[in-house]
C-alpha positions in Angstrom: -106.9 12.9 40.5 -110.6 13.7 40.8 -112.2 13.1 44.2 -115.3 11.8 42.5 -113.3 8.9 41.3 -110.8 6.9 43.4 -111.6 8.5 46.8 -115.3 7.4 46.8 -114.8 3.9 45.7 -114.0 0.8 47.7 -110.4 -0.4 47.3 -110.3 -3.3 44.8 -107.0 -5.1 44.8 -107.2 -6.1 41.1 -108.0 -2.5 40.1 -105.2 -1.1 42.3 -102.7 -3.5 40.8 -103.7 -2.7 37.3 -103.4 1.0 38.1 -100.0 0.5 39.7 -98.9 -1.6 36.6 -100.0 1.2 34.3 -98.0 3.7 36.3 -94.9 1.5 36.2 -95.3 0.9 32.5 -95.7 4.6 31.9 -92.6 5.3 34.1 -90.7 2.7 32.2 -91.6 4.2 28.8 -90.5 7.6 30.1 -87.2 6.2 31.4 -86.5 4.5 28.0 -87.3 7.8 26.3 -85.0 9.7 28.6 -82.2 7.2 28.0 -82.7 7.4 24.3 -82.5 11.2 24.4 -79.2 10.9 26.3 -77.6 8.6 23.8 -75.6 10.3 21.0 -74.4 9.5 17.6 -71.1 11.0 16.4 -69.9 11.3 12.8 -66.9 12.9 11.1 -66.9 13.1 7.3 -65.0 15.1 4.7 -67.6 17.2 2.9 -67.5 20.6 1.2 -63.6 20.4 1.2 -63.6 20.4 5.0 -64.2 18.2 8.0 -67.8 18.0 9.1 -68.5 16.7 12.6 -71.9 16.2 14.1 -73.1 14.8 17.4 -76.8 14.3 17.6 -79.0 12.9 20.5 -82.3 11.1 20.4 -83.8 7.8 19.2 -83.6 8.9 15.5 -80.1 10.3 15.8 -78.5 7.6 13.6 -81.0 8.3 10.8 -80.7 12.0 11.3 -76.9 11.9 11.0 -77.1 10.0 7.7 -79.8 12.4 6.3 -77.7 15.4 7.3 -74.6 14.0 5.5 -76.7 13.3 2.4 -78.1 16.8 2.5 -74.7 18.4 2.8 -73.3 16.3 0.0 -76.2 17.5 -2.2 -75.5 21.1 -1.1 -71.8 20.7 -2.1 -72.7 19.2 -5.5 -74.9 22.2 -6.2 -72.7 25.1 -4.8 -69.0 24.1 -5.0 -67.0 26.3 -7.3 -64.5 23.4 -7.7 -67.0 20.9 -9.1 -67.5 21.1 -12.9 -71.1 19.9 -12.5 -72.2 22.5 -9.9 -74.5 25.3 -10.7 -71.8 27.8 -9.7 -69.4 26.3 -12.2 -72.1 26.5 -14.9 -72.7 30.2 -14.1 -68.9 30.9 -14.2 -68.5 29.1 -17.6 -71.4 31.1 -19.1 -70.2 34.5 -17.8 -70.8 37.2 -20.3 -72.6 34.8 -22.6 -75.9 33.6 -21.2 -78.1 33.2 -18.2 -78.2 29.9 -16.4 -81.5 28.4 -14.9 -81.0 27.6 -11.2 -83.0 26.0 -8.4 -85.0 28.1 -6.0 -82.4 27.4 -3.3 -79.5 28.5 -5.5 -81.4 31.7 -6.7 -82.2 32.6 -3.1 -78.6 32.1 -1.8 -77.0 34.0 -4.8 -79.6 36.8 -4.3 -78.7 37.1 -0.7 -75.0 37.1 -1.6 -75.5 40.0 -3.9 -77.5 41.8 -1.3 -74.7 41.3 1.2 -72.4 43.0 -1.3 -74.8 46.0 -1.3 -75.1 46.1 2.5 -71.4 46.0 3.0 -70.7 48.5 0.2 -68.4 46.0 -1.5 -66.5 44.8 1.6 -68.1 41.4 1.0 -68.2 40.4 -2.7 -68.8 36.8 -4.0 -67.4 37.9 -7.4 -63.9 38.1 -5.9 -63.2 34.6 -7.1 -60.9 35.5 -10.0 -58.6 37.4 -7.5 -58.6 34.6 -4.9 -57.7 32.1 -7.7 -54.9 34.4 -8.7 -53.4 34.2 -5.2 -54.1 30.5 -5.0 -53.8 30.7 -1.2 -55.6 27.5 -0.6 -54.1 25.7 -3.6 -50.7 24.1 -4.3 -48.9 27.3 -5.5 -49.8 30.2 -3.2 -48.1 33.4 -4.4 -48.4 37.1 -4.8 -49.8 37.9 -8.3 -47.9 40.2 -10.6 -49.2 43.7 -10.3 -50.5 43.9 -13.9 -52.2 40.5 -13.6 -53.7 41.5 -10.2 -55.1 44.7 -11.7 -56.6 42.8 -14.5 -58.3 40.3 -12.1 -59.5 43.0 -9.8 -61.3 44.8 -12.6 -63.6 41.7 -12.8 -64.8 42.1 -9.2 -68.2 43.7 -8.9 -71.2 42.2 -7.1 -73.5 44.5 -9.2 -72.6 42.4 -12.3 -74.6 39.5 -10.8 -77.7 39.7 -13.0 -80.8 38.1 -11.5 -84.1 37.3 -13.2 -86.6 36.3 -10.5 -89.4 35.5 -13.0 -87.2 33.2 -15.1 -85.2 32.1 -12.0 -81.9 32.6 -13.8 -78.4 34.0 -12.9 -75.8 35.5 -15.2 -72.5 37.3 -14.8 -72.3 40.4 -16.9 -68.7 40.0 -18.3 -66.6 37.1 -19.5 -63.9 36.1 -17.0 -66.0 36.9 -14.0 -66.7 34.1 -11.5 -68.7 33.4 -8.3 -67.4 31.7 -5.1 -70.0 31.4 -2.4 -67.5 30.2 0.2 -68.2 33.3 2.4 -71.8 32.2 3.0 -71.9 28.5 2.0 -70.8 27.0 5.3 -73.3 29.0 7.3 -76.1 28.1 4.9 -75.0 24.5 5.1 -75.1 24.5 8.9 -78.7 25.8 8.7 -79.6 23.0 6.3 -78.0 20.3 8.5 -79.8 21.6 11.6 -83.1 21.7 9.8 -82.6 18.2 8.4 -81.9 16.8 11.9 -84.9 18.5 13.4 -87.1 16.9 10.8 -86.1 13.6 12.4 -87.1 14.8 15.8 -83.6 15.7 17.0 -83.9 18.3 19.7 -80.3 18.3 21.0 -76.9 18.3 19.2 -74.5 20.3 17.1 -72.6 20.4 13.8 -69.1 21.7 13.2 -68.5 22.6 9.5 -65.0 23.8 8.9 -65.0 25.8 12.1 -68.6 27.0 11.9 -70.7 25.5 14.7 -74.5 25.2 14.4 -76.3 24.1 17.6 -79.7 22.4 18.2 -81.2 23.2 21.6 -79.3 22.3 24.8 -77.6 19.1 26.2 -79.9 16.3 27.2 -79.3 17.2 30.9 -80.8 20.7 30.2 -77.4 22.5 30.4 -76.1 24.5 27.5 -73.6 23.2 25.0 -70.5 25.4 25.5 -67.9 25.9 22.8 -64.4 27.3 22.9 -63.5 30.5 21.0 -60.1 29.7 19.5 -57.1 31.7 20.5 -56.0 33.3 17.2 -52.4 33.4 18.4 -52.3 29.9 19.8 -52.6 26.3 18.6 -55.8 24.8 17.4 -56.5 23.4 20.9 -56.1 26.7 22.7 -59.1 29.0 23.4 -59.7 32.4 24.9 -63.0 31.6 26.4 -66.2 29.6 26.0 -69.7 30.7 25.0 -73.2 29.1 24.7 -75.6 29.9 21.8 -78.5 27.5 21.7 -80.2 27.2 18.3 -77.8 29.5 16.7 -74.6 29.4 14.5 -71.1 30.7 15.2 -68.9 31.6 12.3 -65.3 32.7 12.7 -62.9 34.5 10.4 -59.2 34.9 11.4 -55.8 35.5 9.9 -54.6 32.2 11.4 -56.9 30.0 9.3 -55.0 29.9 5.9 -51.9 31.8 4.9 -48.5 31.6 3.3 -45.1 33.4 3.6 -43.3 34.9 0.6 -40.1 36.9 0.9 -40.5 37.0 4.7 -44.0 38.4 4.6 -47.1 36.6 5.7 -50.2 36.8 3.5 -53.6 35.5 4.9 -56.6 34.4 2.9 -59.1 37.1 3.7 -59.0 39.2 0.5 -60.2 42.8 0.5 -62.3 43.1 -2.7 -61.4 46.8 -3.0 -57.7 46.2 -3.2 -57.2 42.6 -4.3 -54.8 42.1 -1.4 -55.2 40.4 2.0 -57.1 43.0 4.1 -55.1 45.2 6.5 -57.4 45.0 9.5 -56.8 45.9 13.1 -58.6 42.7 14.0 -57.1 39.2 14.0 -60.3 37.2 14.8 -64.0 37.8 14.4 -66.7 35.3 15.6 -70.3 36.1 14.8 -73.3 34.3 16.3 -76.7 34.4 14.7 -79.9 32.3 14.2 -79.2 32.8 10.5 -76.0 30.8 9.6 -75.4 32.6 6.2 -75.7 36.0 7.9 -73.2 34.9 10.6 -70.8 33.6 7.9 -71.1 36.8 5.8 -70.7 39.1 8.8 -67.6 37.4 10.2 -65.8 38.3 6.9 -67.4 41.8 6.4 -66.8 42.9 10.0 -63.2 41.6 9.9 -62.4 43.7 6.8 -64.4 46.7 8.1 -62.3 46.8 11.3 -62.8 47.2 15.1 -64.6 50.6 15.2 -67.1 49.7 12.5 -67.8 46.4 14.2 -68.2 47.9 17.7 -70.7 50.4 16.3 -73.0 47.4 15.8 -72.6 45.8 19.3 -76.4 46.2 20.0 -77.7 44.7 16.8 -80.6 42.4 17.6 -79.8 40.0 14.6 -76.4 38.9 15.7 -73.7 38.9 18.4 -69.9 39.0 18.1 -66.5 38.3 19.7 -63.7 40.5 18.4 -60.0 40.1 19.0 -57.7 42.9 17.9 -54.0 43.1 17.2 -53.4 44.5 20.7 -55.0 41.4 22.3 -58.1 43.1 23.4 -61.3 40.9 23.4 -64.6 42.8 22.8 -68.1 41.3 23.1 -71.4 42.5 21.8 -74.1 43.3 24.3 -75.9 39.9 24.0 -72.8 37.8 24.9 -71.6 39.5 28.1 -73.6 37.3 30.4 -72.8 34.0 28.6 -69.1 34.4 27.6 -66.7 32.9 30.1 -63.1 34.1 29.6 -60.2 31.7 29.9 -58.3 33.4 32.8 -55.2 31.5 32.0 -54.9 33.7 28.9 -53.4 36.5 30.8 -52.0 38.2 27.7 -55.5 39.1 26.7 -57.6 42.0 28.1 -61.3 41.1 28.3 -63.7 43.9 27.9 -66.8 42.4 29.6 -68.8 45.5 30.4 
């Protein structure tokens, strides 16, 4: 307050009361705003063939929740390989025949998926769809394909056969029978979309859970971090090996426990190695990747899982992402950026936590 103002004037009761009232009104508005920020809206819907949960805070949270759900349903309609009207289904039907015009968003995500195939040297490949369909692990009749049939399907897998025309904004698969499935990046990209949609409504605090992927907006209204459990890959869905905070980032997890079936006494999980056509033989059982880029986190959780522990640990200082690895011998490894924010569950005495 300036000394040339209040301090040199005579006290005037009316003016003082008016000033006090203004302060009270201002404080009241601030209190109302704070209360609105603390109130949350929760939603659980079945979208993208999985359960999508969201909890958002703020005065526009209700509108933001609805807008995020609408955005995710539109995303599903565009990218689901199981919907006959999706752009992915159109590309798959036209494989080996013609290029398909796509939206700018679809072109960008498919281009990124092809690039991820290059970066991983084929460990991640969105053209693995014919093989995964042959196994039908997530369908009604999971089974080990006949060797001859599997070899036939495996021959169709090659990310380099995704033909992109940036000028015409079209996508084509080179050979008939080839097919795309963007499941390895879609949930991460969808989390980014949901977060961006909520932020457009002024939401500064909240989170989304999309089939196990978690995308976070800011911190809790009280200023503390949201903390999320990292699932125990050898326990039930409610058990966790530790908790971690990652404001404004996404955590994506790949694990052998997610989807599997047993045939002739042997367990087959859903993470297919595009090089062999079989579930990958990794020394890891769980990989969680945290990044500001949801699609990158989604892709890397799969690629690092297939690549194995040593290849993953070689990237523990990468500035673009962090990770939590669990190997078959129950060792838990953290990248450099998580060692200060990961809190192990000390009741899980069967695990060895490598925190330094």
